[in-house]
Structure formats: structure tokens, C-alpha cells
C-alpha positions in Angstrom: 93.8 76.3 95.8 95.1 77.3 99.2 95.2 81.0 100.1 99.0 81.0 100.1 99.1 79.4 96.7 96.5 81.9 95.4 98.5 84.8 96.8 101.7 83.6 95.3 100.0 83.2 91.9 98.3 86.6 92.1 101.7 88.2 92.9 103.1 86.4 89.9 100.4 88.0 87.7 98.0 85.1 87.4 94.5 86.5 86.7 92.9 83.1 87.2 94.2 83.1 90.8 92.8 86.5 91.4 89.5 85.4 90.1 89.5 82.5 92.5 90.0 84.9 95.4 87.3 87.2 94.2 84.9 84.3 93.7 85.7 82.9 97.2 85.2 86.1 99.1 82.8 88.3 97.2 79.6 86.8 98.6 80.6 87.4 102.3 81.8 90.9 101.4 78.5 91.8 99.8 76.6 90.4 102.8 78.7 92.5 105.2 78.1 95.8 103.4 74.3 95.2 102.8 73.8 95.4 106.5 74.7 99.1 106.4 71.6 100.0 104.2 73.7 101.6 101.5 72.7 102.4 98.0 73.8 99.9 95.4 76.5 102.3 94.2 77.8 102.8 97.8 77.7 99.1 98.5 79.8 98.5 95.4 82.2 101.2 96.5 82.6 99.6 99.9 83.3 96.1 98.4 85.6 97.6 95.8 87.4 99.5 98.6 88.0 96.3 100.5 89.5 94.7 97.4 91.6 97.8 96.8 93.0 97.7 100.3 93.9 94.0 99.7 95.7 94.8 96.5 97.6 97.6 98.3 98.7 95.2 101.0 99.0 91.9 99.1 102.8 91.8 99.1 102.9 92.2 102.9 100.6 89.3 103.8 102.1 87.1 106.5 99.2 84.8 107.3 97.1 84.0 104.1 94.5 82.1 106.1 93.4 85.4 107.6 92.6 87.1 104.3 88.8 86.2 104.6 88.3 87.7 108.0 90.5 90.7 107.1 88.5 91.4 103.9 85.2 91.0 105.9 86.4 93.5 108.5 87.7 95.9 105.9 84.5 95.8 103.9 82.5 96.6 107.1 84.8 99.6 107.8 84.4 100.9 104.3 80.6 100.5 104.5 80.5 102.2 107.9 82.4 105.2 106.6 80.1 105.5 103.6 77.1 105.2 105.8 78.3 107.9 108.1 79.1 110.2 105.2 75.7 109.7 103.7 74.1 110.7 107.0 76.2 113.9 106.9 78.3 113.1 109.8 81.7 114.7 110.0 84.4 112.1 109.7 87.8 112.2 111.2 90.7 110.0 110.2 90.0 106.4 111.3 92.6 105.6 113.9 91.5 102.0 113.8 92.1 101.9 110.0 95.6 103.2 110.4 96.3 100.8 113.2 94.6 98.0 111.3 97.2 97.4 108.7 100.1 97.5 111.3 98.5 95.4 114.0 96.7 92.7 111.9 98.7 89.5 112.2 97.9 88.7 108.5 99.3 92.0 107.1 102.4 93.8 107.9 102.5 97.5 107.4 105.1 98.8 104.9 107.1 101.8 105.8 108.8 102.5 102.4 106.6 102.4 99.3 107.9 100.7 96.2 109.4 103.4 93.9 107.9 101.7 90.8 104.5 101.7 92.5 104.9 105.3 93.4 105.6 106.2 89.7 102.5 104.2 88.6 100.3 105.8 91.2 101.5 109.3 90.2 100.8 108.5 86.6 97.3 107.2 87.4 96.6 110.3 89.4 97.8 112.5 86.6 95.6 110.7 84.1 92.6 110.8 86.5 92.9 114.6 87.0 93.3 115.2 83.3 90.1 113.3 82.7 88.3 115.3 85.5 89.4 118.6 84.0 87.8 117.6 80.7 84.5 116.9 82.4 81.5 119.3 82.4 80.0 120.8 85.5 78.9 119.9 88.1 81.2 116.8 87.9 84.4 118.8 87.6 83.6 120.8 90.8 82.2 117.8 92.6 85.5 115.8 92.1 87.6 118.8 93.1 85.6 119.3 96.2 85.6 115.6 97.1 89.4 115.7 96.8 89.9 118.8 98.9 87.4 118.1 101.6 87.3 114.3 101.9 85.9 114.4 105.4 83.1 116.8 104.7 79.6 115.5 105.1 77.0 115.2 102.3 75.1 118.3 103.5 78.3 120.4 103.5 79.4 119.1 100.1 75.9 119.7 98.6 75.8 123.2 100.1 79.2 124.1 98.6 78.0 122.9 95.2 74.7 124.8 95.5 72.5 121.7 95.3 70.0 120.1 97.6 71.4 117.4 99.9 69.2 114.7 98.2 70.7 115.5 94.8 74.3 115.0 95.9 74.3 111.2 95.9 72.7 110.7 92.5 74.8 113.4 91.0 78.0 111.9 92.5 76.9 108.5 91.1 76.4 109.9 87.6 79.7 111.7 87.7 81.6 108.6 88.8 80.0 106.6 86.0 81.0 109.3 83.5 84.5 109.3 84.8 84.7 105.4 84.7 83.6 105.6 81.1 86.2 108.2 80.2 89.0 106.3 81.9 87.9 102.9 80.4 88.0 104.5 77.0 91.4 105.9 77.6 92.7 102.5 78.7 91.2 100.9 75.5 93.1 103.2 73.2 96.8 102.4 72.7 
């Protein structure tokens, strides 16, 4: 299946076509992020972040043959950001990331978001924050702090939460797993 055919099929809602893309590119993405010496959870977040960026940009693809290199570069950027955060470095907005979606010949930036997508995104955000509000501490405070200070380093976040820096990553991982479980259970119920 060619990349163009796969993208057309994915846009038409074909899960098998999406599976073909994932199977084709997952190996190289995992290889790219492993070079950053991330924990298993952070490596998974980096790979998932690359796939999420593709989903967000799928309808703007101009050159489907460039998806592989674009995903590889995006996964490396995600891994680099996570690695820098884990070292406690203060991060600023990634000007290359902003420029990336507009300058990459494979993907065209979109100026006006799709109104239907905006509604779905807002609904997902509402459900996410309702789930966070139902969680116990320290998860509830951790998620609030992550949302309000996304560029803060691990040491800063741990200090604000009153925990040792070495406890922040494992606590974050447990909280994310709990949140995934809650959201998955919500999706399973009609």
C-alpha cells in the first residue's frame, strides 16, 4: 500500500490502513527515541507524541512519501524535549517545532482549525479535567501543575509538589496510568 493510498484510507476512517502506517514506522520511531536514554514511559510518550502530531496534521499532507522522515524527526524532537525536562532544564517554546509544520514540504500548516474538531477537542478536554478532579492527591495537584507550568523543570515541579526530584517521574507515571484507566473506563461505558 503506497503512503498516499494509506493516507486516503486513514482519512476515510479505515483502521486497517492506520495499522499499516503504524506497523511500517513504529520500529524506526522507537529506535530514534531510545537514543535519548529515556525511561520506558517517556520513550512511549515520545513515540505517541509523534503519532499524535501526525494525526493532527494528517489532512494537510502534501507529500505522503515524506511521512517516514517527518515522523522520525518529530519523534526525535519529542524525545529531546522529554530528555531536557527530565534533566531539569527550563524549556522555552520550540521555534523549530512551530516552524516545522509550516516549512516541511510534506505538511502544510493550517490557519483555521476545523470547527467540528474544535468542539471534539473541547469535549475531550472537559472530560479529561473532570477525570482529573475526581483523582486523589498527589495526582490531582500534579496534573494541575503540569498544565499551568508546562515548561517547568522536574526539580521545580517536584519542589512545588513537596516531593524529592527522584520521586517526580515515578509519581507522574503512576498518575498517568491511573488517568488512562479512568478515561478508558469512561470510553467503555455508553
